[in-house]
C-alpha positions as CSV (number, residue, x, y, z in Angstrom):
1,X,0.0,0.0,0.0
2,X,1.5,3.3,-1.1
3,X,1.7,6.2,1.4
4,X,-0.6,9.2,0.9
5,X,0.9,12.0,-1.3
6,X,2.8,14.7,0.6
7,X,0.8,17.7,1.7
8,X,-2.6,15.9,1.7
9,X,-4.8,15.4,4.8
10,X,-6.0,11.9,5.6
11,X,-9.7,11.5,4.8
12,X,-10.6,9.8,8.1
13,X,-9.3,12.8,10.0
14,X,-11.4,15.2,8.0
15,X,-14.4,12.9,8.4
16,X,-13.9,12.7,12.2
17,X,-13.6,16.4,12.5
18,X,-16.8,16.9,10.5
19,X,-18.7,14.4,12.7
20,X,-17.4,16.1,15.9
21,X,-18.4,19.5,14.7
22,X,-21.8,18.2,13.7
23,X,-22.3,16.6,17.2
24,X,-21.3,19.8,18.9
25,X,-23.7,21.8,16.7
26,X,-26.6,19.4,17.5
27,X,-25.9,19.4,21.2
28,X,-25.7,23.2,21.3
29,X,-28.9,23.5,19.3
30,X,-30.7,21.0,21.6
31,X,-29.7,23.0,24.7
32,X,-30.9,26.2,23.1
33,X,-34.1,24.5,22.0
34,X,-34.9,23.6,25.6
35,X,-34.0,27.0,27.1
36,X,-32.2,25.8,30.3
37,X,-32.7,29.2,32.0
38,X,-36.5,28.9,31.8
39,X,-36.3,25.3,32.9
40,X,-34.3,26.3,36.0
41,X,-36.8,29.0,36.9
42,X,-39.6,26.4,36.6
43,X,-37.7,24.0,38.9
44,X,-37.0,26.7,41.4
45,X,-40.7,27.7,41.4
46,X,-41.6,24.1,42.3
47,X,-39.1,24.2,45.2
48,X,-40.5,27.5,46.4
49,X,-44.0,26.0,46.4
50,X,-42.7,23.3,48.7
51,X,-40.9,25.7,51.1
52,X,-43.6,26.1,53.8
53,X,-43.0,22.5,54.9
54,X,-39.3,22.4,54.2
55,X,-38.3,21.1,57.7
56,X,-40.2,17.9,57.0
57,X,-39.7,17.7,53.3
58,X,-40.0,14.3,51.6
59,X,-36.9,15.3,49.7
60,X,-37.1,12.6,46.9
61,X,-40.7,13.6,46.2
62,X,-39.9,17.3,46.0
63,X,-36.9,16.6,43.8
64,X,-39.0,14.5,41.5
65,X,-41.7,17.2,41.4
66,X,-39.1,19.9,40.5
67,X,-37.6,17.5,37.8
68,X,-41.1,17.0,36.4
69,X,-41.7,20.7,36.0
70,X,-38.3,21.2,34.4
71,X,-38.9,18.4,31.9
72,X,-42.3,19.6,31.1
73,X,-41.0,23.2,30.5
74,X,-38.3,21.9,28.2
75,X,-40.8,19.8,26.3
76,X,-43.1,22.7,25.9
77,X,-40.3,24.9,24.6
78,X,-39.3,22.3,22.1
79,X,-42.9,21.9,20.8
80,X,-43.3,25.7,20.7
81,X,-40.3,26.0,18.4
82,X,-41.6,23.1,16.2
83,X,-45.0,24.7,15.7
84,X,-43.7,28.3,15.5
85,X,-41.0,27.6,12.9
86,X,-42.5,29.9,10.2
87,X,-42.9,32.7,12.8
88,X,-39.4,32.3,14.1
89,X,-37.9,32.5,10.6
90,X,-39.0,36.1,10.7
91,X,-38.8,37.0,14.4
92,X,-35.9,34.9,15.7
93,X,-33.9,33.4,12.8
94,X,-31.1,32.6,15.1
95,X,-33.1,29.9,17.0
96,X,-32.0,26.3,16.4
97,X,-34.7,25.3,13.9
98,X,-34.7,28.3,11.5
99,X,-30.9,28.4,11.8
100,X,-30.7,24.8,10.6
101,X,-29.1,23.4,13.7
102,X,-31.9,20.9,14.3
103,X,-34.8,19.5,12.2
104,X,-38.5,20.2,13.0
105,X,-39.0,16.4,13.3
106,X,-36.2,16.3,16.0
107,X,-37.9,19.1,17.9
108,X,-41.3,17.5,17.8
109,X,-40.1,14.1,19.1
110,X,-37.8,15.7,21.6
111,X,-40.7,17.8,22.9
112,X,-43.1,14.8,23.2
113,X,-40.4,12.7,24.8
114,X,-39.7,15.3,27.4
115,X,-43.4,15.7,28.2
116,X,-43.7,12.0,28.7
117,X,-40.6,12.0,31.0
118,X,-42.1,14.9,32.9
119,X,-45.3,13.0,33.5
120,X,-43.3,9.9,34.6
121,X,-41.3,12.1,37.1
122,X,-44.6,13.6,38.3
123,X,-46.0,10.1,39.2
124,X,-42.7,9.4,41.0
125,X,-43.5,12.3,43.2
126,X,-47.0,11.1,43.9
127,X,-50.3,10.3,42.2
128,X,-51.6,13.9,42.6
129,X,-48.5,15.4,41.2
130,X,-48.6,12.9,38.3
131,X,-52.2,13.8,37.4
132,X,-51.2,17.5,37.5
133,X,-48.3,16.7,35.2
134,X,-50.7,14.9,32.7
135,X,-52.9,18.0,32.6
136,X,-49.9,20.3,32.2
137,X,-48.5,18.2,29.4
138,X,-51.8,18.3,27.5
139,X,-52.1,22.1,28.0
140,X,-48.5,22.7,27.0
141,X,-49.1,20.8,23.7
142,X,-52.4,22.7,23.2
143,X,-50.6,26.0,23.7
144,X,-47.7,25.1,21.4
145,X,-50.1,24.0,18.7
146,X,-52.8,26.6,19.0
147,X,-51.6,29.4,21.4
148,X,-50.8,31.8,18.6
149,X,-54.4,31.7,17.4
150,X,-56.0,32.0,20.9
151,X,-55.3,35.8,21.5
152,X,-55.6,36.6,25.2
153,X,-56.7,33.1,26.1
154,X,-53.4,31.8,24.9
155,X,-51.5,34.3,27.1
156,X,-53.7,33.3,30.0
157,X,-53.1,29.6,29.4
158,X,-49.3,29.9,29.4
159,X,-49.4,32.2,32.4
160,X,-51.6,29.7,34.4
161,X,-49.2,26.9,33.5
162,X,-46.3,29.0,34.8
163,X,-48.2,29.4,38.1
164,X,-48.9,25.7,38.3
165,X,-45.2,25.0,38.9
166,X,-45.6,26.1,42.5
167,X,-48.4,23.6,43.1
168,X,-46.1,20.7,41.9
169,X,-43.8,21.5,44.9
170,X,-46.6,22.2,47.3
171,X,-48.3,18.9,46.5
172,X,-45.1,16.9,46.7
173,X,-44.4,18.5,50.2
174,X,-47.9,17.6,51.4
175,X,-49.5,21.0,51.5
176,X,-50.4,22.8,48.3
177,X,-52.4,25.6,49.9
178,X,-49.5,28.0,50.5
179,X,-48.5,27.7,46.8
180,X,-51.6,29.7,45.8
181,X,-49.9,33.0,46.6
182,X,-46.8,32.6,44.4
183,X,-48.9,30.9,41.8
184,X,-51.2,33.9,41.5
185,X,-48.4,36.3,41.4
186,X,-46.6,34.3,38.7
187,X,-49.8,34.2,36.7
188,X,-50.1,38.0,36.6
189,X,-46.4,38.5,35.9
190,X,-46.3,36.0,33.1
191,X,-49.5,37.3,31.6
192,X,-48.0,40.7,31.3
193,X,-44.7,39.4,29.8
194,X,-46.5,37.1,27.3
195,X,-48.5,40.1,26.0
196,X,-45.3,42.1,25.7
197,X,-43.7,39.3,23.8
198,X,-46.8,39.3,21.5
199,X,-46.2,42.9,20.7
200,X,-42.5,42.1,20.0
201,X,-43.4,39.2,17.7
202,X,-46.0,41.0,15.5
203,X,-44.0,40.9,12.2
204,X,-43.7,37.1,12.1
205,X,-47.1,36.5,13.7
206,X,-48.8,38.6,11.0
207,X,-46.9,36.9,8.2
208,X,-48.0,33.4,9.6
209,X,-51.6,34.4,10.0
210,X,-51.5,34.2,13.8
211,X,-54.1,35.9,16.0
212,X,-52.3,37.0,19.1
213,X,-53.5,39.6,21.7
214,X,-51.4,42.3,20.0
215,X,-53.0,41.6,16.6
216,X,-56.6,41.1,18.0
217,X,-56.6,44.2,20.3
218,X,-53.9,46.4,18.7
219,X,-50.6,46.9,20.4
220,X,-51.7,49.9,22.5
221,X,-54.7,48.1,24.0
222,X,-52.6,44.9,24.4
223,X,-50.0,46.8,26.4
224,X,-52.7,48.5,28.5
225,X,-53.9,45.0,29.5
226,X,-50.3,44.0,30.4
227,X,-50.0,47.2,32.5
228,X,-53.3,46.4,34.2
229,X,-51.9,43.0,35.1
230,X,-48.8,44.5,36.7
231,X,-50.9,47.1,38.5
232,X,-53.1,44.4,40.0
233,X,-50.0,42.6,41.1
234,X,-48.7,45.7,42.8
235,X,-51.9,46.0,44.8
236,X,-51.9,42.3,45.8
237,X,-48.2,41.9,46.9
238,X,-48.8,42.9,50.6
239,X,-51.7,40.4,50.9
240,X,-49.7,37.3,51.9
241,X,-47.9,39.2,54.7
242,X,-51.2,40.7,55.9
243,X,-52.7,37.2,56.1
244,X,-49.8,35.8,58.0
245,X,-48.3,33.7,55.2
246,X,-44.9,35.4,55.0
247,X,-42.9,37.4,57.4
248,X,-42.0,41.1,57.3
249,X,-38.9,40.2,55.4
250,X,-41.1,39.3,52.4
251,X,-42.9,42.6,52.7
252,X,-39.7,44.6,53.0
253,X,-38.1,42.9,49.9
254,X,-41.3,43.2,47.9
255,X,-41.6,46.9,48.6
256,X,-37.9,47.5,47.8
257,X,-37.2,45.2,44.9
258,X,-40.5,44.3,43.3
259,X,-43.2,47.0,43.6
260,X,-41.1,50.0,42.4
261,X,-40.4,48.0,39.2
262,X,-44.0,47.1,38.8
263,X,-45.1,50.8,38.9
264,X,-42.3,51.8,36.5
265,X,-43.0,49.0,34.1
266,X,-46.8,49.7,34.0
267,X,-46.0,53.3,33.2
268,X,-43.6,52.3,30.5
269,X,-46.2,50.0,28.9
270,X,-48.6,52.9,28.6
271,X,-46.1,55.1,26.7
272,X,-45.3,54.9,23.0
273,X,-44.6,51.3,22.1
274,X,-41.0,51.8,21.0
275,X,-39.6,48.3,19.9
276,X,-36.4,48.8,21.9
277,X,-38.3,49.8,25.0
278,X,-40.6,46.8,24.7
279,X,-37.7,44.4,24.3
280,X,-36.0,45.8,27.4
281,X,-39.2,45.5,29.4
282,X,-39.6,41.9,28.4
283,X,-36.2,41.1,29.8
284,X,-36.7,43.2,33.0
285,X,-40.0,41.6,33.8
286,X,-38.2,38.2,33.7
287,X,-35.6,39.5,36.1
288,X,-38.2,40.9,38.5
289,X,-39.7,37.4,38.7
290,X,-36.5,36.3,40.3
291,X,-36.7,39.2,42.7
292,X,-40.2,38.1,43.6
293,X,-39.0,34.6,44.3
294,X,-36.3,35.9,46.5
295,X,-38.8,37.9,48.6
296,X,-41.0,34.8,49.0
297,X,-38.1,32.6,50.0
298,X,-36.9,35.2,52.6
299,X,-40.5,35.6,53.9
300,X,-40.9,31.9,54.3
301,X,-37.6,30.9,55.8
302,X,-37.3,33.9,58.1
303,X,-40.8,33.6,59.5
């Protein structure tokens, strides 16, 4: 066998490098498809829902509940990208599917597999959590497939699903009642943010024939609804402390970190809907969710 000519690169090495690059691209695209940050917030929400009984936690059940929520969130994100491919080609061309990092078929099967895994993890945490996971999986699929045509109902559906994460933890810990406070707050915060995202996404939504809140109501009215949701949240934040659910530390952090932003954001939403301002508000609302979680954790543990 004669040696390869000088100056040439062996074919197997090129093929190996190509396979490695392809694998890295696929793994990176898969992680972006699932949106790990959103999954982590969902798991943290489940843990916060379980906090009132943390001294007597059935730790395996709480961990299974948090894992269930994270898997369901990842599956919902994958299915969203599958069904919203035409919209994302206009609004978010850098996402894994429009960028060609993954195929739509891969996203669909990944989403369905993660939803199934989330349901299984839910039943590992208990029958009640498992049934809640089944309902959440069905609604996540419904939102992914039809949410862009449900206007305000679609926003309310995904907001309610976000609030449900707290009940996963509460049920796993044996007492879901205290989860109602953060669940209600999450519903209002997510409702506002989902409407803001609809305003951001109008170009692709209109091109794909979607019927979102921003398209159905017009962007000014839609943003007014989002501002009203934040205003209602501002009024309700002291309630858990007044009813004895959380300590004064909750109230202090809510008044310092959460409520000033809620007022400012509501005012901004009622101003001219400049695209850059709207994009910034969407990001800041997400950060304020973390501030709200911190206030709840402090108010629960320092009771």
